[in-house]
ZAMARGU-4260 file (C-alpha; in steps of 0.2 Angstrom, whole numbers, plus 5000, padded with zeros to 4 digits):
<rodrens>
0) 4700/4884/4761 | 4702/4866/4755 | 4691/4852/4750 | 4690/4836/4740 | 4679/4828/4726
5) 4669/4843/4718 | 4679/4854/4730 | 4695/4849/4721 | 4706/4865/4718 | 4706/4872/4700
10) 4724/4872/4693 | 4732/4880/4678 | 4728/4865/4668 | 4710/4868/4669 | 4711/4884/4658
15) 4719/4888/4641 | 4728/4903/4648 | 4747/4904/4646 | 4758/4901/4662 | 4757/4915/4674
20) 4760/4919/4693 | 4745/4911/4702 | 4734/4922/4713 | 4725/4915/4729 | 4709/4913/4720
25) 4716/4902/4707 | 4717/4888/4720 | 4699/4890/4725 | 4687/4877/4720 | 4671/4881/4710
30) 4661/4879/4725 | 4672/4890/4735 | 4671/4903/4721 | 4652/4902/4721 | 4651/4905/4740
35) 4663/4920/4738 | 4651/4927/4724 | 4636/4925/4735 | 4644/4933/4750 | 4652/4948/4741
40) 4636/4950/4730 | 4625/4951/4746 | 4637/4964/4753 | 4639/4975/4737 | 4620/4974/4735
45) 4619/4986/4750 | 4623/5001/4739 | 4610/4997/4725 | 4597/4993/4738 | 4600/5009/4747
50) 4599/5019/4731 | 4585/5010/4722 | 4573/5003/4735 | 4564/5020/4738 | 4563/5026/4720
55) 4544/5021/4719 | 4541/5032/4735 | 4549/5048/4728 | 4532/5056/4722 | 4525/5051/4739
60) 4539/5059/4749 | 4536/5075/4738 | 4518/5075/4744 | 4522/5070/4762 | 4535/5084/4765
65) 4526/5097/4753 | 4542/5100/4743 | 4547/5099/4725 | 4553/5084/4715 | 4570/5091/4713
70) 4572/5094/4731 | 4568/5075/4735 | 4580/5070/4721 | 4594/5079/4731 | 4591/5065/4744
75) 4597/5053/4730 | 4612/5065/4727 | 4616/5064/4746 | 4617/5045/4745 | 4629/5046/4730
80) 4640/5059/4739 | 4641/5049/4754 | 4646/5034/4743 | 4659/5044/4734 | 4667/5052/4750
85) 4666/5036/4760 | 4675/5026/4747 | 4690/5038/4747 | 4692/5036/4766 | 4687/5017/4767
90) 4699/5012/4753 | 4715/5017/4761 | 4709/5011/4778 | 4706/4994/4771 | 4723/4994/4763
95) 4731/4998/4780 | 4720/4989/4792 | 4713/4974/4782 | 4696/4972/4774 | 4685/4965/4789
100) 4686/4979/4802 | 4681/4994/4790 | 4668/4983/4782 | 4659/4979/4799 | 4660/4997/4805
105) 4653/5003/4788 | 4638/4991/4789 | 4635/4997/4808 | 4634/5015/4802 | 4622/5011/4788
110) 4610/5002/4800 | 4610/5017/4812 | 4607/5029/4797 | 4593/5019/4790 | 4584/5019/4807
115) 4586/5038/4807 | 4579/5039/4789 | 4564/5030/4795 | 4561/5043/4808 | 4566/5058/4799
120) 4555/5073/4803 | 4558/5084/4788 | 4566/5083/4771 | 4583/5091/4777 | 4585/5078/4790
125) 4581/5064/4777 | 4594/5072/4765 | 4608/5072/4779 | 4604/5055/4785 | 4605/5048/4767
130) 4623/5055/4766 | 4627/5045/4781 | 4618/5030/4773 | 4630/5032/4758 | 4645/5033/4769
135) 4641/5016/4777 | 4636/5008/4761 | 4653/5014/4754 | 4662/5001/4765 | 4653/4986/4757
140) 4656/4993/4739 | 4674/4997/4740 | 4679/4982/4750 | 4669/4970/4740 | 4679/4975/4725
145) 4695/4975/4734 | 4693/4957/4740 | 4690/4951/4722 | 4706/4960/4717 | 4715/4952/4732
150) 4711/4935/4725 | 4711/4937/4706 | 4719/4947/4692 | 4717/4950/4674 | 4703/4940/4664
155) 4700/4929/4679 | 4695/4945/4689 | 4684/4951/4675 | 4675/4934/4674 | 4672/4933/4693
160) 4666/4951/4693 | 4654/4946/4679 | 4648/4932/4690 | 4647/4944/4705 | 4636/4956/4694
165) 4623/4942/4692 | 4620/4943/4711 | 4622/4962/4711 | 4609/4963/4696 | 4596/4956/4708
170) 4597/4971/4719 | 4592/4984/4706 | 4579/4972/4699 | 4571/4968/4716 | 4574/4985/4724
175) 4560/4996/4716 | 4549/4981/4715 | 4551/4977/4733 | 4549/4995/4737 | 4533/4996/4727
180) 4526/4981/4736 | 4531/4987/4753 | 4521/5003/4749 | 4505/4992/4748 | 4507/4989/4766
185) 4516/5003/4773 | 4522/5021/4770 | 4539/5026/4763 | 4546/5025/4780 | 4544/5007/4780
190) 4556/5005/4766 | 4570/5012/4777 | 4564/5000/4791 | 4567/4986/4779 | 4585/4992/4776
195) 4588/4991/4794 | 4583/4973/4794 | 4594/4970/4779 | 4609/4979/4787 | 4608/4967/4802
200) 4608/4952/4791 | 4623/4959/4781 | 4632/4962/4798 | 4630/4943/4802 | 4636/4939/4784
205) 4652/4950/4786 | 4656/4943/4803 | 4654/4925/4800 | 4655/4923/4781 | 4670/4932/4775
210) 4688/4929/4780 | 4702/4942/4779 | 4710/4942/4762 | 4723/4955/4765 | 4737/4948/4776
215) 4748/4960/4787 | 4763/4958/4775 | 4753/4965/4761 | 4746/4980/4770 | 4750/4998/4766
220) 4757/5009/4780 | 4744/5021/4787 | 4745/5040/4787 | 4740/5055/4776 | 4757/5056/4767
225) 4758/5038/4761 | 4739/5039/4756 | 4742/5055/4746 | 4757/5046/4737 | 4746/5032/4732
230) 4733/5043/4725 | 4746/5053/4716 | 4753/5037/4708 | 4736/5031/4703 | 4732/5048/4695
235) 4748/5048/4685 | 4743/5032/4676 | 4734/5039/4660 | 4726/5023/4656 | 4720/5020/4673
240) 4712/5037/4674 | 4704/5035/4657 | 4696/5018/4662 | 4690/5026/4678 | 4682/5040/4668
245) 4674/5027/4656 | 4667/5018/4671 | 4661/5034/4679 | 4652/5040/4663 | 4643/5023/4661
250) 4638/5025/4679 | 4631/5042/4675 | 4620/5035/4662 | 4614/5022/4675 | 4610/5036/4687
255) 4601/5047/4675 | 4590/5032/4672 | 4588/5029/4691 | 4584/5047/4695 | 4572/5050/4681
260) 4563/5034/4678 | 4550/5035/4692 | 4545/5052/4686 | 4545/5048/4667 | 4536/5031/4669
265) 4523/5036/4683 | 4520/5055/4678 | 4523/5056/4660 | 4517/5038/4654 | 4505/5036/4669
270) 4511/5019/4676 | 4506/5015/4694 | 4519/5012/4708 | 4518/4994/4705 | 4518/4994/4686
275) 4534/5005/4688 | 4542/4993/4699 | 4540/4979/4687 | 4545/4990/4672 | 4561/4995/4681
280) 4564/4977/4685 | 4561/4971/4667 | 4574/4983/4661 | 4587/4974/4671 | 4585/4957/4661
285) 4597/4964/4648 | 4609/4967/4662 | 4609/4949/4668 | 4610/4942/4651 | 4625/4954/4646
290) 4635/4951/4662 | 4634/4932/4661 | 4637/4933/4642 | 4652/4943/4646 | 4660/4927/4655
295) 4658/4918/4638 | 4665/4932/4628 | 4680/4934/4639 | 4685/4916/4634 | 4687/4922/4616
300) 4690/4941/4616 | 4700/4953/4627 | 4691/4964/4640 | 4697/4980/4630 | 4689/4973/4614
305) 4673/4969/4623 | 4673/4986/4631 | 4675/4995/4614 | 4661/4986/4605 | 4649/4988/4620
310) 4652/5007/4620 | 4649/5008/4601 | 4633/4999/4603 | 4627/5008/4619 | 4631/5025/4611
315) 4620/5021/4596 | 4606/5014/4606 | 4606/5029/4618 | 4605/5041/4603 | 4590/5031/4596
320) 4583/5033/4614 | 4585/5052/4613 | 4577/5052/4596 | 4562/5042/4603 | 4560/5053/4618
325) 4561/5069/4608 | 4548/5064/4595 | 4537/5052/4605 | 4539/5040/4591 | 4533/5022/4596
330) 4527/5028/4613 | 4533/5019/4629 | 4537/5002/4620 | 4550/5011/4609 | 4557/5020/4624
335) 4559/5004/4634 | 4566/4995/4619 | 4580/5007/4616 | 4583/5010/4634 | 4585/4991/4636
340) 4598/4990/4623 | 4608/5004/4630 | 4607/4996/4648 | 4613/4979/4640 | 4628/4988/4633
345) 4632/4996/4650 | 4631/4979/4658 | 4646/4974/4647 | 4655/4990/4651 | 4654/4989/4670
350) 4663/4973/4673 | 4677/4976/4660 | 4682/4994/4663 | 4684/4992/4682 | 4693/4975/4679
355) 4706/4983/4667 | 4708/4998/4679 | 4711/4988/4695 | 4722/4975/4686 | 4735/4989/4684
360) 4737/4992/4703 | 4735/4976/4713 | 4747/4982/4725 | 4734/4995/4731 | 4718/4987/4727
365) 4708/4996/4741 | 4714/5013/4736 | 4712/5010/4718 | 4695/5003/4720 | 4690/5018/4732
370) 4696/5030/4718 | 4686/5021/4705 | 4670/5020/4716 | 4672/5038/4722 | 4673/5045/4704
375) 4659/5034/4699 | 4647/5039/4712 | 4653/5057/4712 | 4648/5059/4694 | 4632/5050/4698
380) 4629/5063/4712 | 4630/5077/4699 | 4620/5068/4686 | 4605/5064/4697 | 4599/5082/4701
385) 4602/5087/4683 | 4588/5076/4678 | 4577/5086/4689 | 4584/5103/4683 | 4581/5098/4665
390) 4563/5094/4669 | 4561/5076/4674 | 4555/5071/4657 | 4560/5057/4645 | 4571/5070/4635
395) 4581/5075/4650 | 4584/5057/4655 | 4588/5051/4638 | 4600/5066/4635 | 4610/5062/4650
400) 4611/5044/4646 | 4616/5047/4628 | 4629/5060/4634 | 4637/5049/4646 | 4639/5034/4634
405) 4645/5045/4620 | 4658/5054/4631 | 4663/5037/4638 | 4667/5031/4620 | 4677/5047/4616
410) 4687/5045/4632 | 4691/5026/4628 | 4697/5030/4611 | 4707/5046/4614 | 4713/5044/4632
415) 4714/5025/4636 | 4718/5019/4618 | 4712/5001/4621 | 4724/4994/4607 | 4739/4999/4619
420) 4732/4991/4635 | 4739/4974/4632 | 4757/4980/4630 | 4756/4993/4644 | 4746/4985/4658
425) 4756/4983/4674 | 4749/4969/4684 | 4761/4966/4698 | 4759/4949/4706 | 4756/4951/4724
430) 4756/4933/4728 | 4766/4920/4718 | 4761/4902/4721 | 4773/4888/4716
</rodrens>
């Protein structure tokens, strides 16, 4: 990519960072970075849309198939299982074959699975097809992260990831609201038909809007043994494993909210499908503010310091949320306020924990991103049905949110030891530009 005028490449002189080996993304103009964020944000949004868009329809699916709420929540679990397993496969494939081919194949699989969900004759078929949907969405999730790591490292990676999360934040905001509006005109099956249309648009974006970012010279050799060795090397890195667990436990808090919010707000607090959609979207305002504020914070503070403070605040807010849910004090406004603060803290955790983890293993960004995503969605797959098993009430949701954030804080302090990250972070320069 090249340009002139306001497309002039950014140089090291544009920042106050000390001299370092340049990554390909350092030579991109601001306009090119914005275009990259929009393309990758659209692709990574596939996962959140697949997960969240049908949330307002969960009670309707319960009635349509004459089944229980916990059984229908297993369709959410199926999607998360597909996302977890798919990333473990797609990550090493993308390190061996490049980013574009696995991405396009994954989107195609998602389109076919979405069409099947729209035509599902029973809850068992819907659950199985949701697993396949997750497998397809995994390609967009892991490759989107890997592309960013191909181009950037360190704080630059965390900053771009925060920009990317602005686009990604639109997905959970719009998904339940869009789903609830679609339910005005169609049944729950129409939501999956809309995902078919979105998948086709993403296929066009992936085909014509994204260049290959992993040249042949940087690709890993394929095969089961080299892949196993890569995973083993990642798992032997204590700080990496700890950061993956931190990100996964924060994700568990998110999925506790995702799995329980529709039942808590509609059945316990009496909101309509449309009111729930707007309430769910309103909670994401804090996510947007925090992710974009993270860019400014990174100019003054290290990612590990931001991560530590965010988990301290998030844990405190989640414990307040649990108290409100258990006592009913303050009603729905108090519940939403404490939930909003916890989600805001999570929004600061989510770009910084993955950025610190992936910055340690730029030589295998796809595999590292796959392991990160697989653990995140695997923990989410376990968390989602727990909300139903504990009763689908506000206490169940709040208990899992608080548990996830407090455990993440403990892992950060005892396993990762953030004060040591700056001196131990191996960030191999895969491309050096003179």
